C-alpha angles and dihedrals in degrees: 000000000000121000096274088091124023126198134190136163125239118179092335091311117121110220111205113195123190100221109200102102091151085065097038086256092291112176118243122177095268092051090050090053092052091047090052090051089052092051090050088050090052092056098039096049113085092195092064121080104182142345140236122209118202141148133245121252119002099326133074094203140312092212130239115015100248096188091054090046091049092050102039105020087225118133118211093245122133117207112258092003103060128203115012089358089283119064097081098033120029119193120268088240121073115272125201123200114218102200123196121167113345132002100185136168106331089004089062088047091054091055091048088053089059122086097233136016131214114183139181110250090243094051125116134211124202147161101203095167095116089058085064096042090258135109129227096254100166096078104299095111093039102045108029095065087052092055106043134022115299098243094047091051090048087051091054096044099042099040096038087215123142127272111211121226089241091054092043090052089049091056095044101253095114118054099200138007124214137181116277110286094020103087096105090049090052092048091050090050091053089042094056089055090055091044090060089066130083106282095213090051091048095051093044090050091050093050094048094049090052096045098042095066089086098042121113113237090238090057104035101097092045090052092046096049099073093042092058101038093091092054094061090047095046129113087234093058088053093045092050092052092043091050090050094052090046093047094235137115113271121247103221123210098185090235 
């Protein structure tokens, strides 16, 4: 990979850093390609248990690179994966957004596409597309009303005004607040807790939570049953019970 996206591993967590601080980590097509490759690596590498997405410098991401779009006409959309290689297809493994500064427009939609959000207490989220005669079509209109109260989501979407990290935390959009400059540290702390758990169970739980949103109540247990059967027959399930009985930490195999 080039320097548009940096990756490094910490305690089996893949840290993916959008590295365009001079452009407030705006996403052009080349950056989206590298992000998609990083997410594919996250899922394909059995040594990795989850990922953290963050931005270099003091900004998470300001969204689509409008200057690049104006000059090339090319949007940073990856076929089958959407904006930033993420918004239409998330990794199978958990992904945490570590937000410093601003997560605006597509940057906010990238955060919404993650499973958890850790933000600095002075960070801000926003979907300002309506101010430009556009709409947040990479998940902002679809996901935000699922995460916070309807009328608050409508305020954010229709006015295009900022939602502070403090207010986002109050409404449950942000899992944890940190001091400024400590969002990545906070995300890694949360990630390490998840990484202690059975990786097969974690991935299955994430998948069922995502899929079950469309299930009818009368069908939900019948639909869930075949999706969890492999968990209870897995080596990890046996190891978890054995480790508990033996009062030791489990050694997961991911199978």
